[in-house]
Structures are given as structure tokens and as C-alpha cells.
ZANU-699321 format. One record per residue: residue number from 0; residue in one letter; x, y, z of N, C-alpha, C in turn. Coordinates in steps of 0.001 Angstrom, whole numbers, padded with zeros to 6 digits. Example, Ala and Ser with C-alpha at 12.3 -4.5 7.8 and 13.67 -1.06 7.14 Angstrom:
2
@num=0; residuo=a; nx=013190; ny=-005690; nz=007800; cax=012300; cay=-004500; caz=007800; cx=013200; cy=-003300; cz=007800
@num=1; residuo=s; nx=012850; ny=-002250; nz=007080; cax=013670; cay=-001060; caz=007140; cx=012900; cy=000030; cz=007870
END
This chain:
115
@num=0; residuo=m; nx=042176; ny=-009821; nz=-005394; cax=042390; cay=-009685; caz=-007659; cx=041865; cy=-008144; cz=-006532
@num=1; residuo=l; nx=041364; ny=-007718; nz=-006842; cax=040473; cay=-006584; caz=-007449; cx=040304; cy=-005338; cz=-006630
@num=2; residuo=k; nx=040477; ny=-006047; nz=-005096; cax=040354; cay=-005726; caz=-004397; cx=041279; cy=-004550; cz=-002883
@num=3; residuo=t; nx=042787; ny=-004351; nz=-003186; cax=043382; cay=-004014; caz=-003135; cx=043942; cy=-001549; cz=-004484
@num=4; residuo=e; nx=043773; ny=-001062; nz=-003834; cax=042761; cay=000694; caz=-004022; cx=044656; cy=000590; cz=-005091
@num=5; residuo=n; nx=046025; ny=000142; nz=-004377; cax=046884; cay=000254; caz=-005053; cx=046902; cy=000049; cz=-006601
@num=6; residuo=a; nx=046493; ny=-001509; nz=-006543; cax=046659; cay=-002174; caz=-007008; cx=046882; cy=-001196; cz=-008606
@num=7; residuo=y; nx=047722; ny=-002177; nz=-009650; cax=047228; cay=-001481; caz=-011020; cx=046559; cy=-002541; cz=-011753
@num=8; residuo=r; nx=045635; ny=-001811; nz=-013112; cax=044388; cay=-002451; caz=-014204; cx=045713; cy=-002827; cz=-015200
@num=9; residuo=t; nx=045356; ny=-003641; nz=-016062; cax=045856; cay=-003339; caz=-017004; cx=045070; cy=-002462; cz=-018058
@num=10; residuo=i; nx=045191; ny=-002362; nz=-019462; cax=044055; cay=-001297; caz=-020204; cx=043301; cy=-002347; cz=-020665
@num=11; residuo=t; nx=042998; ny=-003655; nz=-020178; cax=041696; cay=-005238; caz=-021384; cx=041504; cy=-004974; cz=-020270
@num=12; residuo=e; nx=041495; ny=-004586; nz=-018102; cax=040873; cay=-004645; caz=-017636; cx=040282; cy=-004040; cz=-016928
@num=13; residuo=v; nx=041168; ny=-002552; nz=-017591; cax=040218; cay=-001097; caz=-017238; cx=038789; cy=-001124; cz=-018545
@num=14; residuo=a; nx=038902; ny=-001825; nz=-019978; cax=038443; cay=-001176; caz=-020302; cx=036740; cy=-002184; cz=-020571
@num=15; residuo=e; nx=037445; ny=-002982; nz=-019577; cax=036091; cay=-004310; caz=-019530; cx=035077; cy=-003513; cz=-018658
@num=16; residuo=l; nx=036066; ny=-003501; nz=-016999; cax=035252; cay=-002069; caz=-016285; cx=033847; cy=-001444; cz=-016383
@num=17; residuo=l; nx=034930; ny=-000565; nz=-017765; cax=033992; cay=001085; caz=-017880; cx=033192; cy=000398; cz=-019544
@num=18; residuo=q; nx=033280; ny=-000974; nz=-019705; cax=032884; cay=-001488; caz=-021038; cx=032856; cy=-000311; cz=-022499
@num=19; residuo=v; nx=034296; ny=-000531; nz=-022238; cax=034517; cay=000626; caz=-023946; cx=035737; cy=000099; cz=-024192
@num=20; residuo=p; nx=035920; ny=000152; nz=-025280; cax=037526; cay=-000543; caz=-026181; cx=038234; cy=000141; cz=-025808
@num=21; residuo=a; nx=039719; ny=-001020; nz=-025285; cax=040472; cay=000337; caz=-024639; cx=041598; cy=000452; cz=-026732
@num=22; residuo=s; nx=040448; ny=000943; nz=-026883; cax=041106; cay=001873; caz=-028264; cx=040385; cy=003016; cz=-028358
@num=23; residuo=v; nx=039648; ny=003117; nz=-027086; cax=038954; cay=004463; caz=-026857; cx=039683; cy=004745; cz=-025285
@num=24; residuo=l; nx=039907; ny=004149; nz=-024307; cax=041224; cay=004248; caz=-024283; cx=042750; cy=004902; cz=-024495
@num=25; residuo=r; nx=042889; ny=004040; nz=-025129; cax=043830; cay=005508; caz=-025503; cx=043631; cy=006311; cz=-026474
@num=26; residuo=f; nx=043155; ny=006766; nz=-027272; cax=042253; cay=007674; caz=-027451; cx=042531; cy=008962; cz=-026513
@num=27; residuo=w; nx=041338; ny=008663; nz=-025280; cax=041222; cay=009205; caz=-024793; cx=042334; cy=009792; cz=-023606
@num=28; residuo=e; nx=043392; ny=009256; nz=-023666; cax=045045; cay=010225; caz=-023499; cx=044930; cy=011297; cz=-023856
@num=29; residuo=t; nx=044840; ny=011083; nz=-025122; cax=044965; cay=011915; caz=-026419; cx=044544; cy=012715; cz=-026148
@num=30; residuo=q; nx=043096; ny=013348; nz=-025769; cax=042575; cay=014376; caz=-025277; cx=042854; cy=014509; cz=-024043
@num=31; residuo=f; nx=042767; ny=014057; nz=-023281; cax=042880; cay=014502; caz=-021977; cx=044099; cy=014261; cz=-020888
@num=32; residuo=h; nx=044688; ny=015340; nz=-020755; cax=046125; cay=015125; caz=-020213; cx=045691; cy=015060; cz=-019312
@num=33; residuo=q; nx=044197; ny=014749; nz=-018053; cax=045530; cay=014526; caz=-016816; cx=045397; cy=012612; cz=-017028
@num=34; residuo=i; nx=044989; ny=011772; nz=-017624; cax=045198; cay=010321; caz=-018455; cx=046216; cy=010485; cz=-017913
@num=35; residuo=k; nx=046943; ny=010308; nz=-017061; cax=048524; cay=009619; caz=-017497; cx=048678; cy=008183; cz=-016723
@num=36; residuo=p; nx=048583; ny=007358; nz=-016739; cax=048686; cay=005458; caz=-016470; cx=050629; cy=004992; cz=-016226
@num=37; residuo=t; nx=050915; ny=004159; nz=-015981; cax=051954; cay=003694; caz=-015571; cx=052531; cy=003484; cz=-016998
@num=38; residuo=k; nx=053112; ny=003622; nz=-018367; cax=054282; cay=002488; caz=-018961; cx=055391; cy=001898; cz=-017956
@num=39; residuo=r; nx=055108; ny=000637; nz=-018601; cax=056098; cay=-000424; caz=-018229; cx=056066; cy=-001202; cz=-019809
@num=40; residuo=m; nx=057321; ny=-000731; nz=-019926; cax=057734; cay=-002426; caz=-021656; cx=057131; cy=-002448; cz=-021922
@num=41; residuo=g; nx=056554; ny=-000681; nz=-022621; cax=054983; cay=-000664; caz=-023733; cx=053650; cy=-001070; cz=-023438
@num=42; residuo=r; nx=053773; ny=-001352; nz=-021487; cax=052070; cay=-001193; caz=-021299; cx=051632; cy=-000898; cz=-020356
@num=43; residuo=r; nx=050239; ny=-000346; nz=-020772; cax=049739; cay=000237; caz=-019286; cx=049198; cy=-000253; cz=-018258
@num=44; residuo=y; nx=048983; ny=001033; nz=-017228; cax=048645; cay=000426; caz=-015675; cx=048423; cy=001027; cz=-015685
@num=45; residuo=y; nx=047300; ny=001187; nz=-014486; cax=046197; cay=001825; caz=-014652; cx=045210; cy=001601; cz=-013023
@num=46; residuo=q; nx=045731; ny=003193; nz=-012220; cax=046023; cay=002911; caz=-010389; cx=043890; cy=003824; cz=-010208
@num=47; residuo=a; nx=044001; ny=003707; nz=-008943; cax=042246; cay=003972; caz=-008924; cx=042008; cy=004523; cz=-009136
@num=48; residuo=e; nx=042343; ny=005584; nz=-009425; cax=042319; cay=007154; caz=-009263; cx=042285; cy=007236; cz=-011454
@num=49; residuo=d; nx=042402; ny=006543; nz=-011759; cax=042761; cay=006894; caz=-012395; cx=041650; cy=006199; cz=-013463
@num=50; residuo=v; nx=040544; ny=005061; nz=-012803; cax=039172; cay=004424; caz=-012916; cx=038259; cy=004895; cz=-012862
@num=51; residuo=v; nx=039066; ny=005852; nz=-011452; cax=037470; cay=007201; caz=-011360; cx=037697; cy=008280; cz=-012882
@num=52; residuo=l; nx=038589; ny=008761; nz=-012250; cax=038794; cay=009804; caz=-013453; cx=037896; cy=009459; cz=-015053
@num=53; residuo=l; nx=038452; ny=007996; nz=-015794; cax=037737; cay=007092; caz=-017010; cx=036862; cy=007192; cz=-017012
@num=54; residuo=a; nx=036385; ny=006579; nz=-015660; cax=034285; cay=007149; caz=-015548; cx=034154; cy=008154; cz=-015170
@num=55; residuo=r; nx=033976; ny=009013; nz=-015333; cax=033806; cay=010384; caz=-015764; cx=033946; cy=011138; cz=-017265
@num=56; residuo=i; nx=035115; ny=010350; nz=-017481; cax=034956; cay=011037; caz=-018606; cx=033359; cy=009981; cz=-019089
@num=57; residuo=r; nx=034105; ny=009130; nz=-018994; cax=033219; cay=008175; caz=-020018; cx=031540; cy=008856; cz=-019970
@num=58; residuo=d; nx=031065; ny=008800; nz=-018568; cax=030174; cay=009285; caz=-018166; cx=029793; cy=010753; cz=-019255
@num=59; residuo=y; nx=030470; ny=011034; nz=-018455; cax=030368; cay=013236; caz=-019865; cx=029637; cy=012525; cz=-021275
@num=60; residuo=l; nx=031210; ny=012021; nz=-021523; cax=030455; cay=010925; caz=-022695; cx=028893; cy=011097; cz=-022784
@num=61; residuo=y; nx=029362; ny=009513; nz=-022993; cax=027909; cay=008597; caz=-022815; cx=026782; cy=008749; cz=-022920
@num=62; residuo=k; nx=026145; ny=009011; nz=-020591; cax=025732; cay=009811; caz=-020351; cx=024622; cy=010720; cz=-020112
@num=63; residuo=e; nx=025567; ny=012454; nz=-020505; cax=025372; cay=013286; caz=-020435; cx=025538; cy=014130; cz=-022446
@num=64; residuo=g; nx=026521; ny=013213; nz=-022266; cax=026353; cay=013547; caz=-024062; cx=027523; cy=015023; cz=-024485
@num=65; residuo=f; nx=028315; ny=014961; nz=-023870; cax=029024; cay=016002; caz=-024145; cx=029669; cy=015719; cz=-024380
@num=66; residuo=t; nx=030424; ny=017012; nz=-025695; cax=031453; cay=016928; caz=-027097; cx=032751; cy=016536; cz=-026231
@num=67; residuo=i; nx=034510; ny=015933; nz=-026919; cax=034725; cay=015884; caz=-025822; cx=035413; cy=017537; cz=-025688
@num=68; residuo=k; nx=035631; ny=018355; nz=-026102; cax=035893; cay=019778; caz=-025634; cx=034929; cy=020055; cz=-024855
@num=69; residuo=g; nx=033504; ny=020196; nz=-024848; cax=033307; cay=019820; caz=-023339; cx=033378; cy=019480; cz=-022088
@num=70; residuo=v; nx=034189; ny=018345; nz=-022596; cax=034708; cay=017183; caz=-021566; cx=035333; cy=017879; cz=-020819
@num=71; residuo=q; nx=036248; ny=018610; nz=-021460; cax=038022; cay=019041; caz=-021548; cx=037960; cy=020131; cz=-021125
@num=72; residuo=k; nx=037148; ny=021437; nz=-020987; cax=036472; cay=022062; caz=-020195; cx=036212; cy=021855; cz=-019039
@num=73; residuo=r; nx=034849; ny=020664; nz=-019121; cax=035364; cay=020759; caz=-017493; cx=035210; cy=020196; cz=-016816
@num=74; residuo=l; nx=036601; ny=019591; nz=-016744; cax=037963; cay=018793; caz=-016004; cx=039322; cy=019617; cz=-016086
@num=75; residuo=k; nx=039015; ny=020611; nz=-016686; cax=040286; cay=021299; caz=-016200; cx=039003; cy=022046; cz=-015254
@num=76; residuo=n; nx=037515; ny=022798; nz=-015320; cax=037602; cay=023747; caz=-014352; cx=037302; cy=022515; cz=-012885
@num=77; residuo=a; nx=037159; ny=021650; nz=-012621; cax=037102; cay=020606; caz=-011940; cx=037952; cy=019924; cz=-011554
@num=78; residuo=f; nx=039716; ny=020377; nz=-012114; cax=040467; cay=020384; caz=-011628; cx=041594; cy=021443; cz=-010457
@num=79; residuo=k; nx=040662; ny=023225; nz=-011091; cax=041332; cay=024749; caz=-011146; cx=040755; cy=023783; cz=-009587
@num=80; residuo=n; nx=038937; ny=023515; nz=-009319; cax=038387; cay=024000; caz=-008262; cx=038418; cy=022713; cz=-007345
@num=81; residuo=e; nx=039430; ny=021550; nz=-007260; cax=039703; cay=020661; caz=-006758; cx=040551; cy=020938; cz=-005646
@num=82; residuo=n; nx=041537; ny=022315; nz=-006371; cax=042788; cay=023511; caz=-005593; cx=042273; cy=024276; cz=-004005
@num=83; residuo=v; nx=040543; ny=024653; nz=-004569; cax=039833; cay=025871; caz=-003833; cx=039061; cy=024849; cz=-002996
@num=84; residuo=s; nx=038254; ny=023749; nz=-003479; cax=037205; cay=023640; caz=-002675; cx=037640; cy=021528; cz=-002400
@num=85; residuo=e; nx=038243; ny=021233; nz=-001121; cax=038136; cay=020181; caz=-001414; cx=037327; cy=019485; cz=-000753
@num=86; residuo=i; nx=035752; ny=019870; nz=-000922; cax=035130; cay=019787; caz=000335; cx=034299; cy=018955; cz=-000836
@num=87; residuo=n; nx=033313; ny=019721; nz=-002127; cax=032929; cay=019465; caz=-003242; cx=034289; cy=018374; cz=-003989
@num=88; residuo=s; nx=035012; ny=018445; nz=-003793; cax=036190; cay=017648; caz=-004740; cx=035670; cy=015832; cz=-004538
@num=89; residuo=s; nx=035350; ny=016527; nz=-003035; cax=035019; cay=014924; caz=-001915; cx=033244; cy=014560; cz=-002198
@num=90; residuo=q; nx=032819; ny=014732; nz=-002480; cax=031569; cay=014856; caz=-002824; cx=031653; cy=014146; cz=-004504
@num=91; residuo=n; nx=031846; ny=014707; nz=-005658; cax=031879; cay=013272; caz=-006495; cx=032941; cy=012666; cz=-006363
@num=92; residuo=k; nx=034632; ny=012602; nz=-005570; cax=035050; cay=011336; caz=-005439; cx=034253; cy=010433; cz=-004989
@num=93; residuo=a; nx=032942; ny=010234; nz=-003989; cax=032688; cay=009698; caz=-003357; cx=030850; cy=009413; cz=-004596
@num=94; residuo=e; nx=031056; ny=009425; nz=-004961; cax=029732; cay=009330; caz=-006162; cx=030958; cy=008456; cz=-007279
@num=95; residuo=s; nx=031883; ny=008824; nz=-007890; cax=032260; cay=007923; caz=-008461; cx=032488; cy=007217; cz=-008070
@num=96; residuo=s; nx=033247; ny=006461; nz=-006756; cax=034136; cay=005298; caz=-006004; cx=032745; cy=004566; cz=-006476
@num=97; residuo=d; nx=031420; ny=004992; nz=-005213; cax=030002; cay=004300; caz=-005992; cx=030368; cy=003571; cz=-006864
@num=98; residuo=a; nx=029914; ny=004571; nz=-008182; cax=030219; cay=004035; caz=-009406; cx=030817; cy=002908; cz=-009803
@num=99; residuo=l; nx=032547; ny=002931; nz=-009487; cax=033556; cay=002025; caz=-009235; cx=033232; cy=000689; cz=-009245
@num=100; residuo=i; nx=032525; ny=001056; nz=-007289; cax=032301; cay=-000090; caz=-006618; cx=031299; cy=-000691; cz=-007853
@num=101; residuo=e; nx=030333; ny=-000080; nz=-008197; cax=028803; cay=-001265; caz=-009118; cx=030046; cy=-000983; cz=-009830
@num=102; residuo=s; nx=031084; ny=-000906; nz=-010675; cax=030867; cay=-001415; caz=-012293; cx=032365; cy=-002311; cz=-011268
@num=103; residuo=l; nx=032585; ny=-002675; nz=-010633; cax=033568; cay=-003638; caz=-009885; cx=032919; cy=-004975; cz=-009299
@num=104; residuo=s; nx=031838; ny=-004941; nz=-008499; cax=031240; cay=-006291; caz=-008441; cx=030091; cy=-006910; cz=-009629
@num=105; residuo=d; nx=030291; ny=-005638; nz=-011048; cax=029099; cay=-006339; caz=-011842; cx=030401; cy=-006877; cz=-013027
@num=106; residuo=l; nx=031521; ny=-006614; nz=-012533; cax=032658; cay=-007587; caz=-013627; cx=032561; cy=-008459; cz=-012741
@num=107; residuo=k; nx=032902; ny=-008313; nz=-011375; cax=033082; cay=-009645; caz=-010473; cx=031976; cy=-010689; cz=-011174
@num=108; residuo=r; nx=031192; ny=-010285; nz=-010488; cax=029972; cay=-011286; caz=-011960; cx=030317; cy=-011864; cz=-012371
@num=109; residuo=y; nx=031102; ny=-011016; nz=-013045; cax=030948; cay=-011194; caz=-014963; cx=031280; cy=-012388; cz=-014882
@num=110; residuo=l; nx=032359; ny=-012398; nz=-014435; cax=033586; cay=-013217; caz=-014478; cx=033783; cy=-015025; cz=-013180
@num=111; residuo=a; nx=032467; ny=-014280; nz=-012185; cax=031879; cay=-015083; caz=-012149; cx=030936; cy=-016331; cz=-012957
@num=112; residuo=d; nx=030590; ny=-015532; nz=-013850; cax=029448; cay=-016113; caz=-014958; cx=030595; cy=-017067; cz=-015746
@num=113; residuo=y; nx=031780; ny=-016919; nz=-015778; cax=032265; cay=-016940; caz=-017051; cx=032604; cy=-017946; cz=-016833
@num=114; residuo=i; nx=033364; ny=-017963; nz=-015770; cax=034264; cay=-018933; caz=-015578; cx=032894; cy=-019891; cz=-014871
END
């Protein structure tokens, strides 16, 4: 189910996974041009890379206390630097992937308890 890397996730699934309301994800789309979910028949579908980016944004805002403008600057610089230095971005992706795996495990336990 959620194990497939290329699987698309709905906004509801991503909101539950990241523990933020779906309305927040829609708002972030308006503020961060890097977020581009696939839209089919009016529904949003997120790939794994989108979820990692959203988790990074959530952490910057909620855990590190950045403002929206601060996160925008940070992401802009990060995307510039990704083109220059793939090594640093790999480390960030690995950390984000670890966070995503942990969140997915939490979601799996939640769903198991729910069922």
C-alpha cells in the first residue's frame, strides 16, 4: 500500500501522515512554488518527493520556528545549491527520508490500531 516509492498519495493521506490539516497543505501550495502535486479531476496526488518537501517545510515552520518568508528563502537557496552540490542534498534527502519512514511507520501503527 504505502510501500511503493512511486505511489501517489491523496491530500488526506499526506495531511494525516504529516499531522497537519489538508487546508494547510493547500495554503503551502500557494506559498511555495516547489510544491506541485499532480492534479487529476480536481484531486491532488503527491509523490514521495512531494511528501519529503512538505515534511521539510513543516519542520522549518513548526519545529525550527521559521516564518513563511524564511522558509521560502531557505528552500530557494537549497534548490540553487542542489544543482551545485549533490552531496549535501543527498545528506538532507537521507535525513528527510528517515523522517518520512518514521512518519510512515507511525501512520501504519495508527491504522493498525484503528482497524
